[in-house]
Structures are given as C-alpha cells and as structure tokens.
C-alpha positions in Angstrom: 0.0 0.0 0.0 1.4 3.4 -1.0 1.6 6.1 1.6 -0.2 9.3 0.9 1.5 12.5 2.1 -0.3 15.1 -0.1 -0.3 18.2 2.0 1.8 20.0 4.6 0.7 21.9 7.7 1.1 25.6 8.7 1.9 26.6 12.3 -1.5 27.2 14.0 -2.5 30.3 16.0 -1.9 30.2 19.7 -5.5 29.5 20.7 -5.6 25.9 22.1 -5.6 24.7 25.6 -5.1 21.2 26.9 -7.6 19.0 28.6 -11.0 17.5 28.3 -14.3 18.6 29.9 -16.5 15.6 29.6 -16.1 11.8 29.5 -18.7 9.4 28.3 -18.6 5.6 28.7 -20.5 2.9 26.9 -20.4 -0.9 27.5 -18.3 -2.5 24.9 -20.1 -5.8 25.3 -23.4 -4.2 24.2 -22.1 -3.2 20.7 -23.0 -5.5 17.8 -19.7 -5.3 15.8 -20.8 -8.0 13.3 -23.6 -5.7 12.1 -21.5 -2.5 11.8 -19.9 -1.4 8.6 -16.6 0.4 8.2 -15.9 0.3 12.0 -12.3 -0.8 11.4 -11.6 1.5 8.4 -9.0 4.2 8.8 -11.6 6.8 8.0 -12.2 9.2 10.9 -15.9 9.4 10.0 -17.6 7.5 12.7 -20.1 5.0 11.6 -23.4 4.6 13.6 -23.1 2.1 16.4 -25.4 -0.9 16.4 -26.6 -2.3 19.8 -27.0 -6.1 20.2 -30.7 -6.9 20.2 -31.6 -3.5 18.7 -32.3 -0.1 20.2 -29.9 2.7 21.1 -26.7 2.4 23.1 -26.5 4.3 26.4 -23.6 6.5 27.2 -23.0 7.6 30.8 -21.6 11.2 31.2 -18.9 12.2 33.7 -18.3 15.9 34.2 -14.6 16.8 34.5 -12.6 19.7 36.0 -8.9 20.1 36.4 -6.2 17.9 34.9 -7.7 15.3 32.6 -6.2 14.2 29.3 -5.9 11.7 26.5 -3.0 10.4 24.4 -2.6 8.2 21.4 0.9 6.9 20.8 1.8 5.1 17.5 3.9 1.9 17.5 5.3 1.1 14.1 7.3 -2.0 13.2 9.7 -2.0 10.3 10.0 -5.8 10.5 6.3 -6.5 10.2 5.1 -3.4 8.4 2.5 -3.1 11.1 1.3 -0.1 13.1 -1.0 0.3 16.1 -2.0 3.1 18.3 -1.9 2.8 22.1 -4.7 4.9 23.4 -4.9 6.3 26.9 -7.3 8.5 28.8 -6.4 9.7 32.3 -9.2 11.3 34.4 -9.6 12.2 38.1 -13.0 11.9 39.7 -13.2 13.7 43.1 -15.0 12.3 46.1 -15.3 8.8 47.5 -18.7 7.7 48.9 -20.6 4.4 48.9 -22.4 5.0 45.6 -19.4 6.3 43.8 -17.1 3.5 45.1 -19.6 0.9 43.7 -19.7 2.7 40.4 -15.9 3.0 40.2 -15.6 -0.8 40.9 -18.0 -1.5 38.1 -16.0 0.7 35.7 -12.8 -1.2 36.5 -14.6 -4.6 35.9 -16.0 -3.5 32.5 -14.5 -3.1 29.1 -15.8 0.2 27.7 -15.9 2.4 24.7 -15.0 5.9 25.8 -15.4 9.3 24.2 -14.4 12.7 25.4 -15.3 16.3 24.6 -12.2 18.4 24.0 -12.0 21.9 25.6 -11.2 23.5 22.3 -14.0 22.5 20.0 -17.4 20.9 19.5 -15.8 17.6 18.7 -15.9 14.2 20.3 -12.9 11.9 20.3 -13.8 8.2 20.5 -11.4 5.6 22.0 -11.6 1.8 22.1 -14.1 1.8 19.2 -13.2 -1.7 18.0 -11.4 -3.4 20.8 -12.6 -1.6 23.9 -10.8 0.1 26.7 -9.4 -1.6 29.9 -9.9 0.6 33.0 -7.5 0.8 35.9 -8.1 2.9 39.0 -6.1 4.4 41.9 -8.3 5.2 44.8 -6.7 7.7 47.2 -7.3 10.0 50.1 -4.3 12.3 50.6 -2.5 13.3 53.7 -3.1 17.1 53.6 -6.6 18.6 53.8 -6.4 19.8 50.2 -5.1 16.5 48.8 -7.3 14.4 46.5 -10.0 12.2 48.0 -11.2 10.3 44.9 -10.1 8.1 42.1 -7.8 8.5 39.1 -8.6 6.3 36.2 -6.3 5.3 33.4 -8.2 3.8 30.5 -6.1 2.0 27.9 -6.8 0.5 24.5 -5.1 -0.4 21.3 -6.6 0.4 17.9 -5.7 0.8 14.2 -6.3 4.6 14.3 -5.3 7.2 16.9 -9.0 7.8 17.6 -12.3 8.3 15.7 -13.8 11.8 15.7 -17.3 13.2 15.5 -18.1 16.9 15.0 -21.1 18.1 17.0 -21.8 17.7 20.7 -25.6 17.8 20.9 -28.0 15.0 21.9 -29.2 15.0 18.2 -25.6 14.5 16.9 -25.1 11.5 19.2 -28.6 10.1 18.4 -27.5 10.1 14.7 -24.8 7.6 15.8 -27.4 5.6 17.8 -26.1 6.8 21.2 -28.4 8.2 23.9 -26.8 10.0 26.9 -28.3 8.8 30.2 -29.8 11.7 32.3 -28.7 9.9 35.5 -25.6 11.1 37.2 -24.6 10.8 40.9 
C-alpha cells in the first residue's frame, strides 16, 4: 500500500488549551460489531453504532474539571510493516462515597468504549471503538486537607487509528450515531 502524504501543515495560531471537559462511557459488550460497517476502516468518519438486540446504546456522562487528558501513541514495526495506536485516557473523579465506590468498581470490571469532549472544539474523540478500553483505577485519600480524595482512572486500549472523531456535541448529533446519553448522574 502506498503512503499518501499530499499536504503540509502551517503553524496554527496560539489558541488551544489542553484537557477534556466531559467523559462518556458505553459498555463495549453491548455493541454488535458484526452488524456494523466500516468500523475498522481508517476513515475518521464515525459509523453509527449498532446495539446487540436492537435499540440505542446508552452512554454515561462524567463531568470533568482540572487535569484530565488523552494520548494516542503510535507503535510502528519496520520488521512486520505493522502499526498500532496505544490509546490512553487519564481522568480524576473527586470524592469517595458508597455510591461512587460501587460505580468505580463496576467501571474497573468492565470493558468500555470511551469518548471525550475536547476543551477547544465541539468535537468528540472516540477511543476503544473496535477493541474496547481496559480501565485501571487508583483510589486515594491524601495526607493534607487539600489533597485528593477520589479516584484516578487510566483507560487504555489499542486500535488501528489514533481515535475516531465526530463533530457536534448535541444530543441529536449523538442520536444520529445511535447513542443516547443517560440523564442519570450521581
């Protein structure tokens, strides 16, 4: 396969900031990958999701403040002519209580598809779209009064693309991809 490098890139204006404002999680096990088309293509146009048994997939929203990030790192092999992207989302959720601890334990036990809203645009970045994300957590209550009492999640996955994108962050935009955001949050 020939590589296509057909355009350069100018230095952008100094207008972007780091971080993500919202995280959404869906259960990877509920997605019917056999009925989806183009899910593994290298196109960044996200195909609508199909739920096993029909209906819409439910995404659960987590509001974020502070230091939260994503990374996608390429690994390329000269020997095998292969490439893969190691995806990582790191978020901190403040507060530990009985309901939250139970929810956090469920997240660690589940494989998920995650998508985030970037602070700079009306764009969603999807991770673990084909293979799902594995979720690891560090629960902590610091020593000083202002230290974190909460959990830091590191969600990791490995995919063919750095991420999939979707422009538009309204409920209708997500509904067009067969995703309904749950109104329930703790």
